[in-house]
Backbone as JSON Lines, residues from 0, in Angstrom:
{"i":0,"aa":"X","n":[108.58,109.46,130.6],"ca":[109.74,109.39,131.88],"c":[110.95,108.7,130.21]}
{"i":1,"aa":"X","n":[110.03,107.46,129.94],"ca":[111.19,107.25,128.31],"c":[110.68,106.97,127.57]}
{"i":2,"aa":"X","n":[109.45,107.06,127.52],"ca":[108.61,106.78,125.9],"c":[109.45,106.87,124.83]}
{"i":3,"aa":"X","n":[109.62,108.04,124.2],"ca":[110.85,108.44,123.54],"c":[111.96,107.12,123.24]}
{"i":4,"aa":"X","n":[112.02,106.13,123.65],"ca":[113.09,105.06,123.9],"c":[113.37,103.81,122.34]}
{"i":5,"aa":"X","n":[111.71,104.21,122.55],"ca":[111.1,103.0,122.0],"c":[110.48,103.57,120.49]}
{"i":6,"aa":"X","n":[110.26,104.48,120.41],"ca":[110.23,105.19,119.26],"c":[111.74,105.21,118.17]}
{"i":7,"aa":"X","n":[112.73,105.46,118.99],"ca":[113.47,105.37,118.39],"c":[114.59,104.61,118.1]}
{"i":8,"aa":"X","n":[114.67,103.04,118.95],"ca":[115.22,101.82,118.6],"c":[114.32,101.4,117.2]}
{"i":9,"aa":"X","n":[113.15,102.11,117.28],"ca":[112.23,101.75,115.74],"c":[113.08,102.32,114.93]}
{"i":10,"aa":"X","n":[113.72,103.35,114.98],"ca":[113.86,104.89,114.31],"c":[115.6,103.77,113.8]}
{"i":11,"aa":"X","n":[116.14,103.16,114.72],"ca":[117.94,102.96,114.36],"c":[117.42,101.6,113.43]}
{"i":12,"aa":"X","n":[116.5,100.58,113.86],"ca":[116.59,99.53,113.14],"c":[116.24,99.5,112.17]}
{"i":13,"aa":"X","n":[115.19,101.08,111.68],"ca":[114.28,100.81,109.95],"c":[115.57,102.02,109.24]}
{"i":14,"aa":"X","n":[116.3,102.76,109.65],"ca":[117.48,103.09,109.26],"c":[118.61,102.37,108.89]}
{"i":15,"aa":"X","n":[118.53,101.2,109.39],"ca":[120.4,100.32,109.69],"c":[118.82,99.52,108.27]}
{"i":16,"aa":"X","n":[118.08,99.03,107.79],"ca":[117.24,98.1,106.95],"c":[117.11,99.11,105.84]}
{"i":17,"aa":"X","n":[117.21,100.19,106.06],"ca":[116.63,101.22,104.86],"c":[118.4,100.98,104.06]}
{"i":18,"aa":"X","n":[118.98,101.36,105.12],"ca":[120.02,101.28,104.22],"c":[120.96,99.56,103.79]}
{"i":19,"aa":"X","n":[120.72,99.09,104.48],"ca":[120.7,97.31,103.91],"c":[120.27,97.09,102.54]}
{"i":20,"aa":"X","n":[118.78,97.41,102.67],"ca":[118.01,96.99,100.88],"c":[118.22,97.6,100.0]}
{"i":21,"aa":"X","n":[119.25,98.4,100.09],"ca":[119.55,99.23,99.13],"c":[117.8,100.72,98.04]}
{"i":22,"aa":"X","n":[119.05,101.69,97.84],"ca":[118.44,103.21,97.79],"c":[116.52,102.76,96.88]}
{"i":23,"aa":"X","n":[116.81,101.48,95.85],"ca":[115.38,101.08,95.01],"c":[114.68,100.96,95.4]}
{"i":24,"aa":"X","n":[115.04,99.85,96.31],"ca":[113.88,98.78,96.92],"c":[113.17,100.05,98.13]}
{"i":25,"aa":"X","n":[114.2,100.81,99.08],"ca":[113.78,101.48,100.15],"c":[113.09,102.74,99.26]}
{"i":26,"aa":"X","n":[113.33,103.06,98.4],"ca":[112.02,103.99,97.67],"c":[110.83,103.53,97.34]}
{"i":27,"aa":"X","n":[110.77,102.47,96.92],"ca":[109.57,101.94,97.07],"c":[108.72,101.61,98.2]}
{"i":28,"aa":"X","n":[109.31,101.21,98.82],"ca":[108.68,101.3,100.29],"c":[108.16,102.6,101.14]}
{"i":29,"aa":"X","n":[108.75,103.89,100.34],"ca":[108.58,105.1,101.59],"c":[109.56,105.05,102.5]}
{"i":30,"aa":"X","n":[110.45,104.03,102.8],"ca":[111.28,103.52,104.14],"c":[111.63,105.29,104.97]}
{"i":31,"aa":"X","n":[111.96,106.08,103.73],"ca":[112.65,107.21,104.35],"c":[111.22,108.2,104.93]}
{"i":32,"aa":"X","n":[109.63,108.42,104.51],"ca":[108.88,108.4,105.01],"c":[108.73,107.94,106.46]}
{"i":33,"aa":"X","n":[109.03,106.65,106.87],"ca":[108.71,106.27,108.28],"c":[109.4,106.69,108.9]}
{"i":34,"aa":"X","n":[111.04,106.48,108.0],"ca":[112.24,107.26,109.19],"c":[112.72,108.98,109.61]}
{"i":35,"aa":"X","n":[111.66,109.43,108.36],"ca":[111.02,110.91,109.14],"c":[110.29,110.97,110.07]}
{"i":36,"aa":"X","n":[109.45,110.31,109.91],"ca":[108.53,110.41,111.6],"c":[109.45,110.02,112.16]}
{"i":37,"aa":"X","n":[109.41,109.12,112.65],"ca":[110.61,108.23,113.74],"c":[111.57,108.82,114.15]}
{"i":38,"aa":"X","n":[112.66,109.64,113.19],"ca":[113.55,110.31,113.85],"c":[113.02,111.76,114.24]}
{"i":39,"aa":"X","n":[111.69,112.23,114.21],"ca":[110.94,113.84,114.31],"c":[110.38,113.24,115.34]}
{"i":40,"aa":"X","n":[109.49,112.24,115.2],"ca":[109.39,112.13,116.62],"c":[109.79,111.96,117.89]}
{"i":41,"aa":"X","n":[111.15,111.34,117.21],"ca":[112.18,111.05,118.5],"c":[113.15,112.47,119.12]}
{"i":42,"aa":"X","n":[112.86,112.86,118.35],"ca":[114.56,114.03,119.04],"c":[113.06,115.1,119.53]}
{"i":43,"aa":"X","n":[111.91,115.4,119.03],"ca":[110.98,116.06,119.7],"c":[110.39,115.97,121.81]}
{"i":44,"aa":"X","n":[109.87,114.67,121.3],"ca":[109.96,113.79,122.74],"c":[111.23,113.85,122.98]}
{"i":45,"aa":"X","n":[112.55,113.46,123.05],"ca":[113.51,113.63,123.41],"c":[113.65,115.0,124.01]}
{"i":46,"aa":"X","n":[113.86,115.86,123.39],"ca":[113.55,117.58,123.54],"c":[112.84,117.62,125.18]}
{"i":47,"aa":"X","n":[111.18,117.57,124.65],"ca":[110.55,117.37,125.62],"c":[110.96,117.43,127.25]}
{"i":48,"aa":"X","n":[111.75,115.87,126.59],"ca":[112.15,115.07,127.88],"c":[113.02,115.8,129.0]}
{"i":49,"aa":"X","n":[114.15,116.19,128.11],"ca":[114.67,116.99,128.38],"c":[114.49,118.5,129.16]}
{"i":50,"aa":"X","n":[113.78,118.66,128.79],"ca":[113.27,120.24,128.82],"c":[112.69,119.8,130.32]}
{"i":51,"aa":"X","n":[112.09,119.35,130.72],"ca":[111.54,118.63,131.85],"c":[111.79,118.02,132.99]}
{"i":52,"aa":"X","n":[113.01,117.82,132.79],"ca":[114.32,117.33,133.71],"c":[114.3,115.84,134.1]}
{"i":53,"aa":"X","n":[113.5,114.9,133.21],"ca":[113.2,113.71,133.49],"c":[114.42,113.47,132.47]}
{"i":54,"aa":"X","n":[115.32,113.71,131.79],"ca":[116.37,113.24,130.89],"c":[117.69,114.48,131.43]}
{"i":55,"aa":"X","n":[119.19,113.68,131.94],"ca":[119.7,114.93,132.22],"c":[121.2,114.47,131.72]}
{"i":56,"aa":"X","n":[122.22,115.31,131.29],"ca":[123.31,114.9,130.92],"c":[124.64,114.08,131.44]}
{"i":57,"aa":"X","n":[124.52,113.32,132.58],"ca":[125.26,112.7,133.36],"c":[124.66,111.74,133.28]}
{"i":58,"aa":"X","n":[125.02,110.33,134.26],"ca":[124.59,108.78,134.7],"c":[123.63,109.04,135.56]}
{"i":59,"aa":"X","n":[122.4,108.15,135.45],"ca":[122.12,107.28,134.37],"c":[121.05,108.57,133.43]}
{"i":60,"aa":"X","n":[121.55,108.95,133.12],"ca":[120.85,109.98,132.06],"c":[119.19,110.33,132.25]}
{"i":61,"aa":"X","n":[118.78,109.25,132.43],"ca":[117.35,109.31,132.58],"c":[116.98,108.79,134.64]}
{"i":62,"aa":"X","n":[116.64,110.2,134.97],"ca":[116.4,110.37,136.12],"c":[115.7,109.02,136.88]}
{"i":63,"aa":"X","n":[114.8,108.7,136.64],"ca":[113.75,107.47,136.52],"c":[114.38,106.52,137.14]}
{"i":64,"aa":"X","n":[116.07,106.03,136.6],"ca":[116.85,104.87,137.15],"c":[117.4,105.03,138.09]}
{"i":65,"aa":"X","n":[117.3,106.4,138.69],"ca":[118.36,106.91,139.99],"c":[117.16,105.53,141.54]}
{"i":66,"aa":"X","n":[116.06,105.87,141.18],"ca":[114.77,104.82,142.42],"c":[114.39,103.75,141.56]}
{"i":67,"aa":"X","n":[115.19,102.6,142.56],"ca":[114.03,101.03,141.96],"c":[112.83,101.23,141.77]}
{"i":68,"aa":"X","n":[111.8,101.83,142.42],"ca":[110.92,102.12,142.36],"c":[110.43,102.47,140.94]}
{"i":69,"aa":"X","n":[110.6,103.94,140.9],"ca":[110.94,104.54,139.67],"c":[111.73,104.35,138.34]}
{"i":70,"aa":"X","n":[111.93,102.92,138.14],"ca":[112.29,102.19,137.53],"c":[110.91,101.75,136.62]}
{"i":71,"aa":"X","n":[110.6,100.76,137.54],"ca":[110.1,99.94,137.28],"c":[108.5,100.56,136.56]}
{"i":72,"aa":"X","n":[107.83,102.28,137.04],"ca":[107.19,102.74,136.47],"c":[107.84,103.06,135.09]}
{"i":73,"aa":"X","n":[109.12,103.46,134.61],"ca":[109.25,104.1,133.28],"c":[109.43,102.92,132.7]}
{"i":74,"aa":"X","n":[109.81,101.46,133.02],"ca":[109.63,100.3,132.44],"c":[107.9,100.05,131.85]}
{"i":75,"aa":"X","n":[107.22,100.18,132.53],"ca":[106.26,100.12,132.53],"c":[105.35,101.33,131.05]}
{"i":76,"aa":"X","n":[106.27,102.7,131.24],"ca":[105.53,103.69,130.33],"c":[106.01,103.28,129.06]}
{"i":77,"aa":"X","n":[107.53,102.86,129.39],"ca":[108.12,102.39,127.69],"c":[107.13,101.33,127.11]}
{"i":78,"aa":"X","n":[106.68,100.33,128.09],"ca":[105.61,98.8,127.22],"c":[104.2,99.53,127.07]}
{"i":79,"aa":"X","n":[103.29,100.22,127.75],"ca":[102.64,101.18,127.53],"c":[102.58,102.53,126.32]}
{"i":80,"aa":"X","n":[103.21,103.29,126.46],"ca":[103.48,104.43,125.96],"c":[104.02,104.95,124.91]}
{"i":81,"aa":"X","n":[105.26,104.14,124.73],"ca":[106.16,104.05,123.74],"c":[106.17,103.35,122.62]}
{"i":82,"aa":"X","n":[105.33,101.93,123.06],"ca":[104.72,100.98,122.01],"c":[103.74,100.95,121.67]}
{"i":83,"aa":"X","n":[102.86,101.47,122.29],"ca":[101.49,102.23,121.05],"c":[102.24,103.84,120.04]}
{"i":84,"aa":"X","n":[102.64,104.54,120.38],"ca":[103.68,105.75,119.73],"c":[104.23,104.65,118.23]}
{"i":85,"aa":"X","n":[105.46,103.74,118.37],"ca":[105.55,103.29,117.69],"c":[104.61,102.71,116.62]}
{"i":86,"aa":"X","n":[103.88,102.03,116.99],"ca":[102.53,101.14,116.41],"c":[102.0,102.14,115.65]}
{"i":87,"aa":"X","n":[101.44,103.57,116.77],"ca":[100.54,104.71,115.82],"c":[101.87,105.29,114.96]}
{"i":88,"aa":"X","n":[102.98,105.34,114.7],"ca":[103.54,106.16,113.66],"c":[103.56,105.0,112.86]}
{"i":89,"aa":"X","n":[104.03,103.85,112.47],"ca":[104.24,102.7,111.7],"c":[103.09,102.58,111.0]}
{"i":90,"aa":"X","n":[101.73,102.08,111.34],"ca":[100.19,102.22,111.06],"c":[99.66,103.43,109.9]}
{"i":91,"aa":"X","n":[100.34,104.55,111.0],"ca":[100.34,105.94,109.32],"c":[100.62,105.79,108.87]}
{"i":92,"aa":"X","n":[101.78,105.27,108.18],"ca":[103.63,104.86,107.55],"c":[102.91,104.45,106.3]}
{"i":93,"aa":"X","n":[101.99,102.65,106.97],"ca":[101.55,101.98,105.8],"c":[99.98,102.76,105.21]}
{"i":94,"aa":"X","n":[99.86,103.75,106.19],"ca":[97.98,103.9,105.85],"c":[98.94,104.52,104.33]}
{"i":95,"aa":"X","n":[99.87,105.89,104.34],"ca":[100.09,106.62,103.7],"c":[100.77,106.23,102.28]}
{"i":96,"aa":"X","n":[101.66,104.7,102.83],"ca":[102.2,104.04,101.6],"c":[101.65,103.52,100.82]}
{"i":97,"aa":"X","n":[100.1,103.05,101.51],"ca":[98.59,102.33,100.48],"c":[98.22,103.57,99.4]}
{"i":98,"aa":"X","n":[98.2,104.6,100.19],"ca":[97.57,105.84,99.28],"c":[98.03,106.28,98.2]}
{"i":99,"aa":"X","n":[99.51,106.16,99.03],"ca":[100.4,107.2,97.66],"c":[100.57,106.0,96.39]}
{"i":100,"aa":"X","n":[100.22,104.27,96.81],"ca":[100.21,103.41,96.06],"c":[99.33,103.35,95.02]}
{"i":101,"aa":"X","n":[98.19,103.89,95.54],"ca":[96.59,104.03,94.89],"c":[96.43,105.33,93.78]}
{"i":102,"aa":"X","n":[96.93,105.83,94.57],"ca":[96.31,107.61,93.72],"c":[96.89,107.21,91.9]}
{"i":103,"aa":"X","n":[98.45,106.9,91.84],"ca":[98.4,106.62,90.48],"c":[97.42,105.9,89.59]}
{"i":104,"aa":"X","n":[96.78,104.96,89.81],"ca":[96.0,104.48,89.62],"c":[94.59,104.43,89.72]}
{"i":105,"aa":"X","n":[94.7,105.33,89.98],"ca":[93.35,106.29,90.17],"c":[93.26,107.58,89.32]}
{"i":106,"aa":"X","n":[94.37,108.39,88.89],"ca":[94.77,108.99,88.36],"c":[94.27,108.85,86.42]}
{"i":107,"aa":"X","n":[94.75,107.4,86.27],"ca":[95.03,106.27,84.66],"c":[93.68,106.08,84.55]}
{"i":108,"aa":"X","n":[92.37,105.94,85.73],"ca":[90.98,105.5,85.8],"c":[90.83,106.54,85.09]}
{"i":109,"aa":"X","n":[90.68,107.8,85.81],"ca":[89.85,108.76,85.31],"c":[90.24,109.19,84.04]}
{"i":110,"aa":"X","n":[91.69,109.29,83.48],"ca":[92.22,109.35,82.23],"c":[91.44,108.55,81.19]}
{"i":111,"aa":"X","n":[91.58,107.39,81.64],"ca":[90.96,106.8,80.53],"c":[89.23,106.16,79.86]}
{"i":112,"aa":"X","n":[88.63,106.81,81.49],"ca":[86.91,107.21,81.35],"c":[86.8,108.14,80.33]}
């Protein structure tokens, strides 16, 4: 229903952080990778929800907000599926950054040995 809003919100926050800390520090932490992953997932999920009629171009935009019972289910989905997706993407980014930072040291060790 609206699970894509959580990773989209994280994408907005990380984009603001990326611009606020400057290019050099953002490049060091590879925030562009995280933003690309989050924005890409958000856009694909938004298109999928639009395709299935769960998002419409007129207010209230989310079809689940028309009925209070559906709104509760939507909030539950955002709290479970949305947060899980955002956490998994963030963990994948952390692993990617850790591996990218370790790789030059491994190459240097092989050259010395």
